[in-house]
Each structure stands twice: as structure tokens, then as C-alpha cells.
C-alpha positions in Angstrom: 0.0 0.0 0.0 1.4 3.4 -0.9 0.5 6.8 0.5 1.4 9.7 -1.9 1.6 13.2 -0.7 1.8 15.9 -3.3 3.8 18.9 -2.2 4.9 21.0 -5.1 4.3 24.5 -3.9 4.2 26.3 -0.6 1.4 28.2 1.3 -1.5 27.0 3.4 -5.1 26.2 2.3 -8.0 24.7 4.2 -7.4 21.4 2.3 -3.8 21.2 3.5 -2.5 22.1 0.1 0.7 24.0 0.0 1.3 26.6 -2.7 3.3 29.8 -3.3 1.5 33.1 -3.0 4.6 35.3 -3.0 6.4 34.5 -6.3 5.4 35.0 -9.9 3.6 31.9 -11.2 5.8 31.6 -14.3 9.0 31.4 -12.1 7.4 28.9 -9.8 6.3 26.7 -12.7 9.8 26.9 -14.1 11.6 26.3 -10.8 9.4 23.5 -9.7 9.1 21.6 -13.0 9.2 17.9 -12.7 12.8 16.7 -12.4 14.3 20.2 -11.8 17.0 20.6 -9.3 14.7 22.8 -7.3 12.0 20.1 -7.2 14.6 17.5 -6.3 15.9 19.6 -3.4 12.3 20.4 -2.3 11.3 16.7 -2.3 14.4 15.7 -0.2 13.8 18.6 2.2 10.2 17.7 2.8 11.0 14.0 3.5 13.4 15.2 6.2 10.9 17.8 7.5 8.1 15.2 7.8 10.3 12.7 9.7 9.6 14.0 13.2 5.8 13.7 12.5 5.9 10.2 10.9 5.0 7.4 13.3 8.0 5.2 14.1 8.4 1.8 15.5 11.1 0.2 13.2 11.8 3.3 11.0 10.7 1.5 7.9 7.8 3.8 7.2 10.1 6.8 7.2 12.8 5.0 5.1 10.2 4.0 2.6 9.7 7.6 1.7 13.3 7.9 0.4 13.1 4.5 -1.2 9.7 4.8 -2.9 9.7 8.5 -3.9 10.9 9.5 -7.3 12.9 12.5 -6.2 12.0 15.5 -8.3 8.4 14.2 -9.1 6.7 16.5 -6.5 5.1 13.5 -4.9 6.4 11.9 -1.7 5.4 8.2 -1.5 5.4 6.2 1.7 5.3 2.6 0.6 4.6 0.0 3.3 1.6 -2.3 4.0 0.5 0.1 6.7 1.2 3.6 5.2 -2.3 4.5 4.4 -3.6 3.1 7.7 -1.1 5.2 9.7 -1.5 8.3 7.6 -5.3 8.6 8.1 -5.0 7.5 11.8 -8.1 5.3 11.8 -8.5 1.6 12.4 -9.0 -0.2 9.1 -10.4 -3.7 8.9 -10.9 -6.6 6.5 -14.4 -6.0 5.2 -15.3 -9.7 5.6 -13.8 -10.5 9.0 -14.1 -7.0 10.3 -10.8 -7.4 12.0 -7.6 -5.4 11.6 -5.6 -8.6 11.4 -4.8 -11.9 13.1 -1.8 -13.0 15.1 0.5 -15.7 13.8 3.8 -17.1 15.0 5.4 -14.6 12.6 3.5 -11.6 14.0 0.3 -9.9 12.9 -1.0 -10.6 9.4 -3.9 -9.8 7.2 -5.6 -11.8 4.4 -3.4 -11.4 1.3 -4.8 -9.2 -1.5 -7.7 -7.7 0.6 -8.1 -3.9 0.8 -9.0 -2.8 4.2 -11.9 -0.5 4.9 -12.7 2.1 7.5 -15.2 1.0 10.1 -17.5 3.8 9.0 -17.7 2.3 5.5 -19.1 -0.8 7.2 -21.7 1.1 9.2 -19.8 1.3 12.4 -18.1 4.2 14.2 -14.5 4.9 13.2 -11.8 4.3 15.9 -8.7 6.5 16.1 -5.3 4.9 16.2 -3.1 5.5 19.2 0.4 6.5 18.3 3.5 5.8 20.3 5.4 9.0 21.0 8.5 7.2 22.2 10.6 7.8 19.0 8.8 10.8 17.5 6.9 13.0 20.0 5.0 14.7 17.2 3.9 11.4 15.5 0.4 11.2 14.3 -2.0 11.1 11.3 -1.7 13.6 8.4 2.0 14.2 9.2 2.5 16.4 6.2 -0.2 18.8 7.4 1.1 19.0 10.9 4.6 19.6 9.7 3.2 22.4 7.4 1.4 24.0 10.3 4.5 23.9 12.5 7.2 24.6 9.9 5.6 26.9 7.4 8.0 29.9 7.9 11.1 27.7 7.7 9.7 26.1 4.5 9.1 29.4 3.0 12.7 30.5 3.7 14.1 27.3 2.3 12.0 27.5 -0.9 13.0 31.2 -1.4 16.6 30.2 -1.1 16.5 27.4 -3.6 14.5 29.5 -6.1 16.9 32.4 -5.7 19.8 30.0 -6.4 18.0 28.6 -9.4 17.5 32.1 -10.9 21.0 33.3 -10.2 20.8 34.8 -6.7 17.7 37.1 -7.0 
């Protein structure tokens, strides 16, 4: 299961989108074109910025962002079997068994090939996940939005710096 987060531009909106509101659109489009050095730096930067907000037990979820993301694409991808589950922060269950999984001698498993559903999709109230804060004190759902809320000013400075560099030190 993959969880893709699109973060091309920088400012806040109600939907959690991030876009520039302080640079000419033509320069933004040029600087942040797919594969550009600016977009590559931005993607790497955001992966690092999201890290303190990403739930962590083994660290694989966070590592998956660097492994699964095509740096420069403008999409950060978290690719683990539990990425979506942790991102949305709701218990998701097998629609047939209505269980999140079952314990085996090899740990917790789910039926292979089955997409899990929110409890609300099955007519039951949703349940929030509880996140361990032992490794990342800010860990929780929608980590990109929480990072944006906390780090907006720093992101704006970083973006301005890489754009200025791209356009010859404006």
C-alpha cells in the first residue's frame, strides 16, 4: 500500500495544500518543473521535514519515503503495507472478517490481497489509532499537514533560497 503526498508549492489552504503566494507563477512553474534541481531539493527537504511527524516503530515507514519516492516528481510516496492506515489514523479492517488482522507465530497478518476498509464504510463508528510518541513526539496522522502548520515559515525561507539560487541569486 502506498500513500502519496503531493507537495509542489508552498502556502497553506484549508485542504492542506501547500502553494506559493509570493512568487510570480511563471517562475514557480519553471523552478518546480518535474525533475528540476529545485523540485529534487524540495522533495528531499520535505521528506526530512516530515520525519519527526511520521509514526515510528522500526523506522521502515520513514525510510520507505526515500526508497519509494521518485525524487523530483513532486510526490512523496510512503510505501509499506501500513502507510495509508497510519496516515489517516483510523483503524482499518478486513471488510469480511471486520478485524484489523490476526496474530500468527510470525506476527500480525492480514488476508493477502484484501483492501481494508474504514469501520464507517461498514456502518460502524470509526476508531482512532493511538500512536506511540516514544521515538517521535509529534507522530500522528496527516503528518504532512502537521509539519506544514509547524514549519511553514522555515519552508518558505528554504523555498525562497532554492528558487533564488535557481534564478541566479535574485
